[in-house]
C-alpha positions as CSV (number, residue, x, y, z in Angstrom):
1,G,-14.1,-29.0,40.6
2,E,-13.6,-25.3,40.4
3,V,-15.8,-22.3,41.0
4,E,-15.6,-18.7,39.6
5,I,-16.4,-16.0,42.2
6,E,-17.2,-12.3,41.6
7,V,-15.2,-10.8,44.4
8,R,-17.0,-8.3,46.7
9,A,-14.3,-8.1,49.4
10,A,-10.8,-9.5,49.7
11,G,-8.5,-10.0,52.7
12,L,-5.1,-8.4,52.9
13,N,-2.7,-10.5,54.9
14,F,0.7,-9.9,56.3
15,R,2.0,-12.4,53.7
16,D,0.9,-9.9,51.0
17,V,2.6,-7.0,52.7
18,M,5.8,-9.0,53.1
19,W,5.7,-10.0,49.4
20,A,5.0,-6.4,48.3
21,M,8.0,-5.2,50.3
22,G,10.3,-7.8,48.9
23,L,10.7,-9.6,52.2
24,L,9.6,-13.0,51.0
25,P,11.7,-14.8,48.3
26,E,9.6,-16.2,45.4
27,E,10.8,-19.7,46.4
28,A,8.8,-19.3,49.7
29,L,5.6,-18.9,47.7
30,I,6.1,-21.2,44.7
31,D,4.6,-24.4,46.2
32,G,1.9,-22.6,48.2
33,F,-1.8,-22.6,47.4
34,A,-1.7,-19.1,45.9
35,G,1.8,-19.0,44.6
36,P,3.6,-15.7,44.2
37,T,0.5,-13.6,43.9
38,F,-1.3,-11.0,46.0
39,G,-4.4,-12.0,47.9
40,L,-5.3,-15.3,49.4
41,E,-8.8,-15.0,50.7
42,C,-12.0,-13.3,49.5
43,A,-15.8,-13.2,49.6
44,G,-18.2,-12.8,46.8
45,I,-20.9,-14.4,44.6
46,V,-20.6,-17.6,42.7
47,R,-20.8,-16.8,39.0
48,S,-19.9,-20.1,37.3
49,L,-19.4,-23.7,38.4
50,G,-17.0,-26.3,36.8
51,P,-17.9,-29.9,36.3
52,G,-18.3,-32.0,39.4
53,V,-19.0,-29.1,41.8
54,E,-21.5,-30.1,44.4
55,G,-23.0,-28.1,47.3
56,L,-22.7,-24.7,45.6
57,R,-25.1,-22.9,43.2
58,L,-24.9,-19.9,41.0
59,G,-25.6,-16.8,43.0
60,D,-24.5,-18.2,46.3
61,R,-22.6,-15.9,48.7
62,V,-19.3,-17.5,49.5
63,M,-16.0,-16.9,51.3
64,A,-13.0,-18.7,49.8
65,L,-9.3,-19.3,49.7
66,A,-8.2,-18.2,46.2
67,P,-5.0,-17.4,44.4
68,A,-4.7,-13.8,43.4
69,A,-7.8,-12.9,45.4
70,L,-7.2,-9.1,45.1
71,A,-9.1,-9.2,41.8
72,T,-12.7,-8.6,40.6
73,R,-13.1,-12.3,39.7
74,V,-11.2,-15.4,40.8
75,V,-11.3,-19.1,40.0
76,T,-10.6,-21.5,42.9
77,R,-11.2,-25.1,44.0
78,A,-14.8,-25.5,45.1
79,D,-13.7,-27.2,48.3
80,A,-11.8,-24.0,49.2
81,A,-15.1,-22.1,49.3
82,A,-17.9,-22.1,51.9
83,L,-21.3,-20.4,52.2
84,I,-21.5,-17.1,54.1
85,P,-24.2,-17.0,56.8
86,P,-26.9,-14.5,55.8
87,E,-26.1,-12.1,58.7
88,T,-22.4,-11.9,57.7
89,S,-21.2,-9.2,55.4
90,F,-18.8,-9.8,52.5
91,A,-16.1,-7.7,54.3
92,A,-16.4,-9.7,57.5
93,A,-16.4,-13.0,55.6
94,A,-13.3,-12.1,53.6
95,T,-11.3,-12.1,56.9
96,L,-12.2,-15.6,58.0
97,P,-10.7,-18.3,55.7
98,V,-6.9,-17.8,56.3
99,A,-7.4,-17.3,60.1
100,F,-9.6,-20.4,60.5
101,V,-7.6,-22.6,58.2
102,T,-4.4,-21.7,60.1
103,V,-6.1,-22.6,63.4
104,F,-7.6,-25.9,62.1
105,Y,-4.2,-26.9,60.8
106,A,-2.2,-25.8,63.9
107,L,-4.5,-26.8,66.7
108,G,-6.5,-29.6,65.0
109,T,-4.1,-31.4,62.6
110,Q,-0.7,-30.7,64.3
111,A,-1.5,-30.3,68.0
112,R,-4.6,-32.6,68.0
113,L,-6.0,-30.4,70.7
114,A,-8.3,-32.4,72.9
115,Q,-10.9,-31.8,75.6
116,G,-9.5,-30.7,78.9
117,E,-6.1,-29.7,77.5
118,H,-4.7,-26.2,78.0
119,V,-3.7,-24.0,75.1
120,L,-1.7,-20.7,75.4
121,I,-2.7,-18.2,72.7
122,H,-0.3,-15.3,72.7
123,A,-1.4,-12.0,71.2
124,A,-4.9,-13.5,71.1
125,A,-6.8,-10.3,70.1
126,G,-5.8,-10.7,66.4
127,G,-7.7,-12.6,63.8
128,V,-5.8,-15.9,64.2
129,G,-5.9,-15.6,68.0
130,L,-9.7,-15.0,68.1
131,A,-10.2,-18.0,65.7
132,A,-8.0,-20.1,68.0
133,I,-10.1,-19.2,71.0
134,Q,-13.3,-20.3,69.2
135,Y,-11.8,-23.5,68.0
136,A,-10.2,-24.4,71.4
137,K,-13.5,-23.8,73.2
138,Y,-15.3,-25.9,70.6
139,R,-12.8,-28.7,71.3
140,G,-13.3,-28.3,75.1
141,A,-9.9,-27.0,75.9
142,V,-8.9,-24.5,78.6
143,V,-7.8,-21.2,77.0
144,I,-5.0,-19.0,78.3
145,A,-4.9,-15.9,76.3
146,T,-2.5,-12.9,76.3
147,A,-2.9,-9.3,75.1
148,G,-0.9,-6.1,75.5
149,S,-3.7,-3.7,76.7
150,E,-6.5,-3.8,79.2
151,I,-9.1,-3.1,76.5
152,K,-7.9,-6.1,74.5
153,R,-7.7,-8.3,77.6
154,A,-11.3,-7.3,78.5
155,F,-12.3,-8.3,74.9
156,L,-10.6,-11.7,75.3
157,R,-12.6,-12.4,78.4
158,L,-15.8,-11.6,76.5
159,A,-14.5,-13.9,73.6
160,G,-14.4,-16.8,76.0
161,A,-10.8,-17.1,77.2
162,D,-10.6,-18.9,80.6
163,Y,-7.5,-17.0,81.8
164,V,-6.3,-13.7,80.4
165,L,-2.8,-12.4,81.0
166,D,-0.8,-9.3,80.1
167,S,1.5,-10.2,77.2
168,R,4.1,-7.7,78.3
169,D,4.7,-9.0,81.8
C-alpha cells in the first residue's frame, strides 16, 4: 500500500519552521502523520509501488503527504498521493496537499459545511484561505473573506469570495 516518490519539489510549512526553532515539543508531533521530521508535502515522480497499490503507475507525476518530505526520495501511503494535472508544475503541486487536507477536515468533516451556509475565512489570501474559498464555493456556501491590504482583497474577489472585508477594521 505504499509508493516511493522521487521528490522534485517540497512544501515548507509553518510547522517545519516552528519545529526548527524549537517552538514545538516533540510530543506534539509524535502521533502525527509525519512525526518529528521536516517536510510534510511534496510533488514528484512515482519510482516504485508496493503490493496492493492501485490507481498509480511508475512514472506518474504525483503530489503527496509524506513524512520527511524534504528529501530526494520519500515513501508514503499510496492513498496520500494524487495525480498532478498536466498543466500544474511540481512546485505548485507541492503547495496543495496540506492546505486542502486542512480545509477538507475543517470545513468538510468538522463543520459539515452545507449549501447556503455562510463561512468566514479570516486572512483568506494565504494557502489555506484560498483552498477554503474553493471548497466552500464547491459546497455552495456563501464566502465572507478578510485580508489586510487592498491588493489582497481584490485578489479574493477574483478568487470567488462573495463578501470581502478589511481584516484590520
